[in-house]
C-alpha positions in Angstrom: 56.5 -5.6 4.4 59.2 -8.0 3.3 59.0 -11.7 4.1 62.0 -13.3 5.9 64.3 -15.3 3.8 63.8 -19.1 4.1 66.4 -21.1 5.9 68.8 -23.0 3.6 68.2 -26.8 3.4 70.6 -28.9 5.4 70.8 -32.7 5.7 69.0 -32.6 9.1 66.1 -30.9 7.4 65.9 -33.5 4.6 65.8 -36.2 7.3 63.0 -34.5 9.1 61.0 -34.0 5.9 61.4 -37.6 4.8 60.5 -38.9 8.2 57.3 -36.8 8.4 56.4 -37.7 4.8 56.8 -41.4 5.5 54.6 -41.0 8.6 51.8 -39.8 6.4 52.0 -36.1 7.3 50.7 -33.6 4.8 52.8 -30.7 3.5 51.0 -28.2 5.7 51.7 -30.4 8.8 55.3 -30.6 7.9 55.5 -26.8 7.7 54.2 -26.7 11.3 56.9 -29.3 12.3 59.6 -27.0 10.9 58.1 -24.0 12.6 58.3 -25.9 15.9 62.1 -25.9 15.6 62.3 -22.3 14.4 62.7 -23.0 10.7 60.5 -21.1 8.3 59.1 -23.2 5.4 56.1 -23.0 3.1 53.8 -25.6 1.8 55.1 -25.1 -1.8 58.7 -25.3 -0.6 58.0 -28.6 1.2 56.4 -30.1 -2.0 59.3 -28.9 -4.2 61.9 -30.2 -1.8 60.2 -33.7 -1.7 60.3 -33.8 -5.5 64.0 -32.8 -5.7 65.1 -35.4 -3.1 63.1 -38.1 -4.8 60.6 -38.8 -2.0 58.3 -41.8 -2.9 54.8 -41.1 -4.1 52.1 -41.0 -1.5 49.7 -43.9 -1.4 46.2 -42.7 -2.7 44.6 -43.9 0.5 47.0 -42.0 2.6 46.4 -38.9 0.5 42.6 -39.2 1.0 43.1 -39.5 4.7 45.2 -36.4 4.8 42.7 -34.5 2.8 39.9 -35.5 5.1 42.0 -34.6 8.1 43.0 -31.3 6.7 39.4 -30.3 5.8 38.3 -31.3 9.3 40.9 -29.2 11.0 40.0 -26.3 8.7 36.4 -26.6 9.6 37.2 -26.8 13.3 39.4 -23.7 13.1 36.8 -21.6 11.5 34.8 -19.3 13.8 31.2 -20.5 14.2 28.6 -18.2 12.7 26.4 -16.5 15.2 22.9 -18.0 15.1 20.4 -15.3 14.4 16.8 -16.0 15.6 14.2 -14.2 13.5 11.7 -12.3 15.6 8.1 -13.6 15.3 6.0 -12.1 12.6 3.7 -9.5 14.1 0.0 -10.4 13.7 -2.1 -8.6 11.1 -3.2 -5.2 12.2 -6.9 -5.1 12.9 -9.3 -2.3 12.1 -9.7 0.3 14.8 -13.4 -0.4 14.9 -12.7 -4.1 15.9 -10.3 -3.0 18.6 -12.0 0.1 20.1 -15.6 -0.6 19.0 -17.7 1.7 16.9 -16.9 5.4 17.2 -19.5 8.0 17.0 -17.8 10.7 14.9 -20.4 13.4 15.2 -21.8 14.3 18.6 -25.6 14.1 18.7 -26.0 17.7 20.0 -23.5 19.1 17.5 -25.2 17.2 14.7 -28.7 18.5 15.6 -27.2 22.1 15.8 -25.6 21.8 12.4 -28.9 20.5 10.9 -30.8 23.4 12.5 -28.4 26.0 11.2 -28.8 24.5 7.7 -32.6 25.1 7.7 -33.8 28.0 5.7 -37.1 29.8 6.6 -37.6 27.2 9.3 -38.0 24.3 6.8 -35.6 21.4 5.9 -34.3 20.8 2.4 -36.7 17.9 2.0 -39.7 20.1 3.0 -38.6 22.8 0.6 -38.3 20.4 -2.2 -41.8 19.0 -1.6 -43.3 22.4 -1.4 -41.3 23.9 -4.2 -39.6 26.3 -1.7 -42.5 28.7 -2.1 -41.5 29.6 -5.6 -44.3 30.1 -8.1 -43.8 27.8 -11.1 -46.4 28.8 -13.7 -44.4 27.1 -16.5 -44.1 23.6 -14.8 -44.2 20.6 -17.1 -43.0 17.0 -17.1 -39.3 16.8 -16.0 -38.2 15.0 -19.2 -39.9 17.6 -21.3 -38.3 20.6 -19.7 -36.8 22.9 -22.3 -33.1 23.9 -22.4 -32.2 26.8 -20.2 -35.1 26.3 -17.8 -35.2 25.5 -14.1 -34.9 21.8 -13.3 -36.1 22.0 -9.7 -38.4 18.9 -9.1 -41.9 19.7 -7.9 -43.5 16.3 -7.4 -42.8 12.6 -7.0 -42.3 10.0 -9.7 -43.8 8.9 -12.0 -45.5 12.3 -12.4 -42.2 14.2 -11.9 -42.6 17.9 -12.8 -39.9 20.5 -13.3 -40.2 24.2 -12.5 -39.2 25.4 -16.0 -38.8 29.0 -15.0 -35.9 30.8 -16.7 -32.6 30.0 -15.0 -31.1 32.7 -12.8 -27.7 32.8 -14.7 -25.9 30.8 -17.3 -24.4 27.6 -16.0 -26.8 27.2 -13.2 -29.7 24.7 -13.4 -32.2 26.7 -11.3 -34.2 29.9 -11.4 -33.6 32.7 -9.0 -36.0 31.4 -6.3 -34.8 27.8 -6.4 -31.1 28.9 -6.6 -31.5 30.7 -3.2 -32.8 27.4 -1.7 -30.2 25.2 -3.4 -27.0 27.2 -2.7 -26.7 27.8 1.0 -23.3 29.5 0.7 -19.8 28.4 1.6 -20.4 28.5 5.4 -23.0 25.7 5.1 -20.8 23.5 2.8 -19.8 20.3 4.5 -22.1 20.6 7.5 -24.4 17.8 8.5 -27.5 19.7 7.3 -25.9 20.4 3.9 -25.0 16.7 3.5 -28.5 15.6 4.5 -30.0 18.1 2.0 -27.8 16.9 -0.8 -28.6 13.3 -0.1 -32.4 14.0 0.0 -32.1 15.8 -3.3 -30.1 13.0 -5.0 -32.6 10.5 -3.8 -35.4 12.4 -5.5 -33.5 13.1 -8.8 -31.9 9.7 -9.6 -31.0 8.1 -12.8 -33.8 5.5 -12.6 -36.4 7.8 -14.2 -38.9 6.5 -16.7 -37.9 6.7 -20.4 -39.0 9.9 -22.0 -42.6 9.8 -23.1 -43.9 12.1 -25.9 -46.0 14.8 -24.3 -49.5 15.3 -25.7 -49.8 18.3 -27.9 -52.6 19.7 -25.7 -50.8 19.3 -22.4 -50.5 23.1 -21.7 -54.2 23.6 -22.7 -55.3 20.7 -20.4 -53.1 22.2 -17.5 -54.6 25.6 -18.1 -58.1 24.2 -18.0 -57.4 22.4 -14.8 
């Protein structure tokens, strides 16, 4: 797009520019005055023409007033920015238990049914542990003295904790054949309430807070056989 050629300067234009300049108008305002009479001028052209025709220097105070006025007009002509109101910050999310109250995850009837299905031979895991699950343990000895490769099923309470000590059923398992049948209920029982209760009871009985290992008397087997 080509800009239209500026209009040649004539004496009437010089008179107008000097009059406007003497009145304290800025170069931008003089451009608007020329535009009002249909003459195209630029700010740079106005300043150059003033220098060529020898226009007097502008008083510093007048220049300052023109600068303030120009900046004010520019500020007024700018579109005002839209005020954006930030939405309020949402409150911190509370735990579901505080909002809806405690939730009973397992139904009581379903829990009892799951525990009953986890029983074996009509006895709970705790009862089977206390009674040795009906497995004969002729090699029982103190738990800390149980030899490697023997069944570690607990037979009594601390501090006189005994281990079954029968040969393990297979390599990699800690129990004999009888106690393995009681310990491993199969994949169908895994994760049920009865299975969880059984594991908890077992862990409570075999914890890490056992007494330090005590040297067994050499005649322990003889004393046990005599008893």
